[in-house]
C-alpha positions in Angstrom: 118.3 121.8 64.8 116.3 122.1 61.4 112.8 123.1 61.4 110.3 120.4 59.7 109.9 123.0 57.1 113.7 123.1 56.3 114.0 119.4 56.3 110.9 118.8 53.8 112.6 121.3 51.5 115.5 119.1 51.0 113.5 116.1 49.8 112.7 117.5 46.5 116.1 118.5 46.0 117.3 114.9 46.6 114.8 113.5 44.4 115.8 115.7 41.4 119.1 114.6 42.0 118.3 111.0 41.7 116.4 111.8 38.6 119.3 113.5 37.1 121.5 110.8 37.8 119.3 108.3 36.2 119.1 110.5 33.2 122.7 110.8 33.0 123.2 106.9 33.3 120.3 106.5 30.4 122.2 108.9 28.2 125.7 107.4 28.8 124.6 103.8 28.2 122.8 104.6 25.0 125.6 106.9 23.8 128.6 104.2 24.6 126.5 101.4 22.7 126.5 103.7 19.8 130.1 104.7 20.0 132.1 101.5 21.1 129.3 98.5 20.8 127.7 96.6 23.4 130.5 94.2 23.9 132.9 97.2 25.0 130.6 99.0 26.9 131.0 98.2 30.7 129.2 99.6 34.0 132.6 101.5 34.9 132.3 103.3 31.3 128.7 104.0 31.9 129.3 105.3 35.5 132.4 107.4 34.3 130.3 109.0 31.3 127.5 109.8 33.4 129.5 111.2 36.3 128.2 108.7 39.0 129.7 106.2 41.1 129.6 102.5 40.1 127.9 101.6 43.2 125.0 103.8 42.1 124.5 102.0 39.0 124.4 98.4 40.9 122.2 99.9 43.4 119.5 100.5 40.8 120.6 97.6 38.2 122.1 94.2 38.4 124.1 94.5 35.2 124.9 96.5 32.0 122.1 94.8 30.1 119.7 95.5 32.7 120.9 99.3 32.4 120.7 99.3 28.5 117.1 97.9 28.5 115.8 100.6 30.8 117.5 103.2 29.1 116.1 102.0 25.7 112.4 101.7 27.2 112.8 105.2 28.4 114.1 106.4 24.7 111.2 104.3 22.9 108.7 105.8 25.3 109.9 109.3 24.2 109.5 108.3 20.7 106.0 107.0 21.2 105.1 110.4 22.7 106.7 112.2 20.0 105.0 109.9 17.2 101.3 110.2 19.1 101.9 113.9 19.2 102.6 114.1 15.4 99.7 112.0 14.6 97.6 114.4 16.6 99.0 117.3 15.0 98.5 115.8 11.4 102.2 115.7 10.7 103.1 113.4 7.8 105.8 111.1 8.2 108.7 111.4 5.8 110.5 108.8 3.9 113.8 107.7 5.7 117.0 109.5 4.3 120.7 108.5 5.1 121.6 108.1 8.7 122.8 111.1 10.3 125.2 111.7 13.2 123.5 110.3 16.5 121.9 113.0 18.7 121.4 113.1 22.4 117.7 112.0 23.7 115.4 114.6 24.5 114.3 115.3 28.1 111.1 113.4 28.8 108.2 115.0 30.6 108.1 112.4 32.9 111.1 110.7 33.9 111.0 106.6 34.4 112.8 104.8 36.9 114.4 101.5 36.5 111.3 99.7 38.1 108.6 101.9 36.3 106.2 99.8 33.7 107.4 100.2 30.2 105.9 102.7 28.0 107.5 102.2 24.6 105.6 103.5 21.7 102.4 102.3 23.7 99.7 105.0 23.6 96.2 104.1 24.3 96.0 102.6 21.2 96.9 102.4 17.5 95.1 105.3 15.3 91.6 104.4 14.3 90.3 106.9 11.7 88.2 104.3 10.0 90.9 103.4 7.3 92.5 100.3 8.5 95.2 100.1 5.7 96.1 104.0 6.4 96.3 103.5 10.2 98.3 100.4 9.9 100.7 102.1 7.3 101.1 105.2 9.4 102.3 103.2 12.4 104.7 100.8 10.3 106.1 103.7 8.8 106.8 105.2 12.2 108.4 101.9 13.0 110.8 102.1 9.8 111.5 105.6 10.9 112.6 104.6 14.3 114.6 101.6 13.1 116.5 103.7 10.8 117.2 106.2 13.3 120.9 106.1 14.6 119.7 106.5 18.2 117.8 103.4 18.1 119.7 101.1 15.8 122.7 100.2 17.8 121.0 99.5 21.3 118.2 97.7 19.3 120.6 95.3 17.8 122.6 95.0 21.0 119.4 94.2 23.0 118.1 91.7 20.1 121.5 90.0 20.1 122.1 89.9 24.0 118.4 88.5 24.4 119.3 85.4 22.2 121.9 84.3 24.6 120.5 85.8 27.9 117.3 84.2 28.4 116.2 86.4 31.4 117.0 89.6 29.4 115.2 88.4 26.3 112.0 87.4 28.4 112.3 90.9 29.9 112.6 92.4 26.4 109.5 90.7 25.2 107.4 91.3 28.3 108.1 95.2 28.6 108.5 96.2 24.8 107.4 93.6 22.3 104.1 92.3 23.8 102.8 95.4 24.7 103.2 96.6 21.0 101.9 93.6 19.5 98.8 93.5 21.7 97.9 97.2 20.5 98.0 95.8 16.9 95.7 92.8 17.7 93.3 95.4 19.3 93.2 97.6 16.5 92.5 94.6 14.1 89.9 93.2 16.5 88.1 96.3 16.3 88.3 96.1 12.4 87.1 92.5 12.4 84.3 93.5 14.6 83.3 96.0 11.9 83.1 93.5 9.3 86.3 94.5 7.6 88.1 91.3 8.3 87.3 87.6 7.9 85.6 86.5 11.3 87.9 83.5 11.7 91.3 85.3 10.9 93.9 84.4 13.6 94.8 88.2 14.6 98.0 87.8 16.3 99.2 85.6 13.1 98.2 88.6 11.1 100.1 91.0 13.4 103.1 88.7 13.2 103.0 89.0 9.4 103.1 92.7 9.6 105.9 93.1 11.8 108.0 89.9 11.3 109.2 90.7 7.7 109.8 94.3 8.6 112.3 93.2 11.4 113.6 90.5 9.7 114.6 93.1 6.6 116.0 95.4 9.2 117.8 93.0 11.4 119.4 91.0 8.4 119.9 94.0 6.0 118.5 92.0 3.2 117.1 95.2 1.4 116.4 98.8 2.4 113.8 99.5 4.9 111.7 102.0 3.6 107.9 103.2 3.6 107.1 101.8 0.5 108.1 98.4 1.8 105.9 99.1 5.0 103.0 99.9 2.7 103.4 96.8 0.6 103.2 94.9 3.8 100.1 96.3 5.1 98.4 95.5 1.5 99.4 91.9 1.2 98.5 91.0 4.8 94.9 92.8 4.4 94.4 91.1 1.2 94.8 87.7 3.1 92.6 88.4 5.9 89.7 90.5 4.1 86.2 89.1 3.9 85.6 86.5 1.4 
């Protein structure tokens, strides 16, 4: 009979195996969407690529769209951590260049399970240096970089399109990804309004949508190149509209 110590020593190993499987599934789902597109990505294909049984995936997720959503949330969570670290380290974002070949997602410091709350690009708050325009431009430039990154483009487009025809997925996408991000913008604008930098009656939610809506439209419809210069122009135009009169 194994001793209690021996039995307990196996538990962390099982947990690590579970996290390794989850990480492999995330990476497989994202890679397949980039390589073959959403329509040709299947649960069977994800399982084969990840080296796990199909039943393992269905034990954790009900569908391929649910797998992709959690994989994407995990990926954007990593991007948020990297962006926050870059801001704290004083790194300046660079202008987007021509897309490169997709790279494997980096290992996060804390693996997130399928039911974990979303943490995509959601630090404690947007930067507050006292310069509202500079802070908003820094965040929108980081968004431009993310949308232009091949790691993000295919899964973002896939989830956006699928969310239109799958109301449940669309609602989860909004609840777990979009709303947390939009609330951060509103909170930053509210602080600026309280400091007298914006009109007291300005509708902050509308202001946020004026910032991120055109950015998303240009990227989604590919009407014009998505650049840092465009992000800066959006900030300048929106702040002119809600500045004190």
